[in-house]
C-alpha positions, -999 to +999 in steps of 0.1 A: -140-274+052-113-249+065-106-217+045-077-217+020-044-204+033-038-168+024-009-179+001-035-196-021-061-168-022-040-140-038-010-136-061+011-108-074+014-097-110+037-071-126+024-037-136+030-023-171+027+012-185-007+004-201-021-002-166-019+036-157-055+045-162-070+015-144-046+020-114-054+057-113-091+050-112-086+025-084-064+049-064-090+077-068-118+053-057-098+043-026-087+078-016-117+100-025-136+097+008-105+105+029-095+134+006-130+148+008-129+147+046-097+168+044-112+191+018-084+180-007-102+160-034-091+171-068-091+146-097-066+167-117-042+168-088-046+131-081-037+123-118-006+146-117+006+132-084+001+096-095+017+102-129+048+118-113+055+087-093+043+060-117+071+035-120+058+000-130+092-016-122+084-011-085+046-020-087+025-051-084-011-059-089-029-078-061-049-105-079-075-130-066-060-164-073-094-179-078-110-155-102-080-137-116-096-104-108-073-075-100-082-063-065-056-036-060-019-027-063+011-016-043+044+002-049+076-004-029+107+016-038+142+015-022+151+048-007+183+065-019+196+067+016+196+029+017+183+004+042+148+018+038+119+006+016+092+032+009+057+019+006+043+046-017+009+030-026-012+002-012-047+004-025-075-022-027-108-016-044-134-008-018-152-042-024-119-061-018-111-043+015-115-062+048-109-097+034-072-101+042-055-092+010-040-060+025-026-080+054-012-106+030+005-079+010+019-063+042+034-096+053+050-099+018+065-064+021+077-071+057+093-104+045+112-084+018+123-059+044+136-086+068+155-103+040+171-070+030+176-058+066+156-027+057+130-006+075+097+003+058+085+039+057+052+052+045+028+081+046-010+079+052-036+106+049-049+120+082-084+109+089-080+078+067-089+044+080-055+033+067-039+047+098-056+020+119-044-006+094-008+004+095-008+007+133-023-027+136+006-040+115+032-026+139+040+007+122+049+035+146+041+071+139+073+092+134+060+125+121+029+144+112+024+170+084-005+191+075-023+164+056-002+132+062+011+110+090+045+093+085+051+058+098+080+035+101+085-002+107+116-022+112+123-059+118+138-049+152+103-037+163+091-073+161+117-083+187+104-057+212+068-069+210 
């Protein structure tokens, strides 16, 4: 029997205000190891940063279609300068990583960008495994700060590869 198509394995659900604590816990679990490598893990700072950018209207849960279990979440916001979508969060629980859900979400976000004729920008922590993930999905590094690496992707990049 062949595996189910990705479109049947996962689905998206909206985020509501009441989801804040569970999403914060998931974000901390996903980021803690990388933040510790940088000497930057601080639960109070993690809470404040997440709370400052918590906008459920731009957020989705990543849900296992089979079990209904919430595996992660992502946030995509249009940038004020236009023609750019900002991927602010893409987190999967550690147990859900490496099974294709992140790639499925990335294709969903890229499809949105193509339909809107937008680029996608994002930042990833230095020394995080997420850098390999974003590069594997065609994102190009455009800047580097003290603790973060900035990436960009555009539909035009696909035409060059």
